[in-house]
C-alpha positions, 0 to 999 in steps of 0.5 A, spaced: 281 623 229 281 631 229 274 632 229 272 627 234 277 630 239 274 637 238 267 634 239 269 631 245 272 637 248 266 641 246 261 636 249 266 636 256 265 644 255 258 644 255 257 638 261 261 642 266 256 645 271 256 652 273 259 654 279 257 661 282 263 664 284 266 671 285 268 672 278 263 672 272 264 667 267 261 668 260 259 662 256 257 662 249 250 659 249 244 661 246 240 659 252 239 664 257 242 662 264 237 660 270 236 664 276 239 662 282 236 656 286 232 657 292 233 653 298 227 648 300 228 650 307 226 658 306 220 655 301 217 650 306 217 656 312 213 661 307 208 656 305 203 654 311 196 650 310 190 654 312 185 650 316 180 650 310 185 647 306 186 641 311 179 640 312 178 640 304 184 635 304 180 631 309 174 631 306 177 629 299 180 623 303 173 621 306 170 621 299 175 617 296 174 612 302 166 611 301 166 611 294 171 605 293 167 599 289 170 592 289 171 590 282 169 583 283 162 586 286 161 590 279 163 584 275 158 580 278 152 585 278 154 586 270 154 579 269 147 578 273 144 584 268 147 581 262 144 574 264 137 578 265 137 581 257 133 577 253 135 579 246 143 580 247 144 580 239 140 587 239 144 590 245 150 588 241 148 591 235 145 597 238 152 598 242 156 597 236 152 602 232 153 607 237 160 606 237 160 607 229 156 613 230 161 616 235 167 615 230 163 618 224 161 624 228 168 625 230 170 624 223 165 629 221 167 634 226 174 634 224 172 635 217 168 641 219 174 644 223 179 643 217 174 648 213 177 655 214 171 659 216 166 654 218 168 653 225 167 660 227 160 660 223 158 654 227 160 657 233 156 663 232 150 659 230 151 655 237 152 662 241 145 664 238 142 658 239 144 658 246 142 666 247 135 664 244 134 658 249 136 662 255 131 667 253 125 662 251 126 657 257 130 660 262 129 667 263 122 668 266 119 663 271 113 661 267 118 659 261 122 655 266 115 651 269 113 650 261 120 647 260 120 643 267 113 640 264 116 638 257 122 635 261 117 631 265 112 629 259 118 626 256 121 622 262 114 619 262 114 617 255 121 614 255 119 610 262 112 608 259 116 605 253 120 600 257 
């Protein structure tokens, strides 16, 4: 009974709100005290929107209005495309295989991350390869043209196999 009364007194002592008075009251608390509350009127008068930010918000509003997609239209298009597919079992098999591959790769990456030095070594390898790629294909104009022709030939190979 005594412990219940003591704990309830402690709870009421903790829940008493702090009131700013002229007398400084010291509380026994491990947490630091919060700074005084800023009035909202002084904050709102100090913040003003620039014309650029207003224009940007209007731009965002217009973009969201134009890109609205009707869910029914989306599902009817999807159903039409699914009806045009001849080998549905192959599509389902490839889709399931892709999901399993992503799942297994996430497990593999998690296992590599658990080895202490291996993530840093892989990061260095990635940075080295990125540096080589930039030097080989992006730094000089002739290399960029070569990369563009390689990408175009790859696009043609993919488009012809459909």
